[in-house]
N, C-alpha and C positions, 0 to 999 in steps of 0.2 A: 701228283706226288711232289713235284718240284715246288709248287706253291706252299705245300705243307712244310717242306724243309725251310723255305724262306721265312714263313711265319714263325716257326720254332726258333730260328736264328734271331729274328727280331725280338721275340719275347725274351730270349736269353739275354740279349744286350740290354733291353729295357730293365730286366730284373737286376742285372749287375749295376746298371746306372742308378738304380733307385737308392743306392747307398751314398751316392754323391749329392752335392747340393748345388743349386744354381747360384750365381753371384748375387750379392746384394749391393745396394748403393753404398759407396765408401763412407758417406757421412753417417749412415745408420749402423755402422759396425763399431762405433767408438774408436775410430782410427787413431786418435791422439794417444790413448793409453797403449795401444798395440805398437805404435811407432816407438814410444818411449821404452817399452819392454824389449823390443828388438834392438834398439840402440844400446841399452844396458847389456844385453847378451853379447853384442859385438864388442863392446868395450871390455867385457870380462873375458874375451878370448885370450888375454894375457898382457903382460907388461909391454909397453911400447905402442899399444893401439891408441891412436889419437882420438880423443872424445868427440871432437868436431867431425872427424871423418866417420866415426861410428854413427853419429846422429844423422849425417847426410846420407850415408848408405841406407840406413833404416827408412828415412823419409822417402828417398827415391824408390826403394823397393816397393813401398805401398802405393805411392802416386803413379809409378810406371805400371804396376799391376792393374790399377784402375784404368789407366789410359789404354793399355793393351786389351783389356776386357771389352772396352767399347769399340776399339778398332777391329777386333776379331768377331764382334757381334755375338758375344757369349750370352745365351739365353737358356742353356740346357746344362745338365750335368756333363762332366768331361767325356764319358764314353759316347754319349749321344752327339755331342759337339764334334768329336773325332769322326763319327760316321758322316756328319754333314760336311766336314772338310774333305773327307775322302770321296764324297759324292759330288764335290764342286759347289755345294750350297753355301759354304762359308769360306772366306779367304785364307784364314790361318787359325791356329789354336791347338795344334797338336803339341804334345809336351816339349818336343825339341824346338818348336817355334818359340814357345814361352822362354825356354832356357837360352836360346840364341839371342832373342830380343832383350831379355833382362841383362844378360852378360854384356851385350853391346852398349846398353844405356849406362850401366854401372861403370864400365871401363872408360867411358868418356870423362869420368871424374878424375882420373889419374891419381888414384889413392897412393899414398906413400907408405902407409902403415898397414894396409889391407891388401889381400890378394884374392883374385877370383879363380875358381876352378870349374870346369865342366865335368859332370859325372853321369854315368849311365847305370841303371840297375836292370837285372833280369835279362841281360844280353845273351846269356847262354842257357836260358830256361825256356824251353818251347811251350811250357804250360802257363806262363805268366806274361803279362803285357810288358814289353820293354818300356822303360821310362827314363827320361832325361831331366836334368836340373842344373842349376848353377849353385855353387857353394861359395861362401865368403869365409876367409880365414885371416888370421894375423899373417902379415908378410913373412914368408919363409916357412910357415907351417904347412903341413900336408892337408889335403881335403878332409881327411878323417878327423882333424882337429877343428874343423870349421862348422858353419851353420848352413843347413839346407834352406834355400829360398825357392819355394815351389808353388807358383800360382796355379798350375794346372790341376793339382790334386783336389782342390775344393772348387773347381769351376770358376776361376777368376777372382778368388779370394786368396790372398797370400797366406800360405802355410809355411811356417818356419820352425825348425827344430835343430838342435845340435846333431851332427851326423851320427855320433855314437848312440844317441837316444832314439834314432829313427829306426824302429823295429820293423817298419813296413817294407823297407827297401835296403838291399845290400849294395851300396854304392861302390862303383869302380871308376877310375879315371877314364874319361872319354877317349883320350888319345891312345890308351892301351887297347880299348875295344876296337877303335877304328883301324889301328895298326894291324891288329890280329885279323880283322875282316878284309881290309882293303890293301894292306901292304904299307911299307914304310913311307911311301911318297903320297899318301892319301890327301895330305893338305894341298898338294898341287892340283888335285882333281876334283875336290869337293867345292861346290859353289852354293851359297845360301841366299835365298831370295830375301829382299828387305821386308821389314814390317809393313803391313798395310795400314791405310788410313792415317 
């Protein structure tokens, strides 16, 4: 009976993962046009966004996604890769790994006209998979006025969309979720492992 339950669980996960895609080589995705489109969307976040910073943020978002996909050894759709990470077969690649590593890389740029936010969706929904991401906005704007940068959702291919247009997830500030869960001093207790590879 236990083997049957395990088999049914595996088939359920495989069925859910069938909707996701495995990563493709960055050069076969027509990256240049996508980078330009993201740069334009970041520039259009409002007056005061520096065009060079928008272009740099877009370029780094795509190149770092590709770098992390190789470091995480992404070969499967997201939910299958999550299983491999949880079983110790892959080093990293859970959504919060992507969000942390993307935020860390983008933060190194010291943007003056852009701001980075961490967000979590489905934190209070026991029927949906909790999901983390990084969001870029114009400096001083809230995360709800920004653009979601989500490499996990499509298995190592950067998915981006304005937060307000992201009907798949109801994003909330990460610090609010962690404060509610862990208390006001959570930042003193949480340690994040560095990116692999």
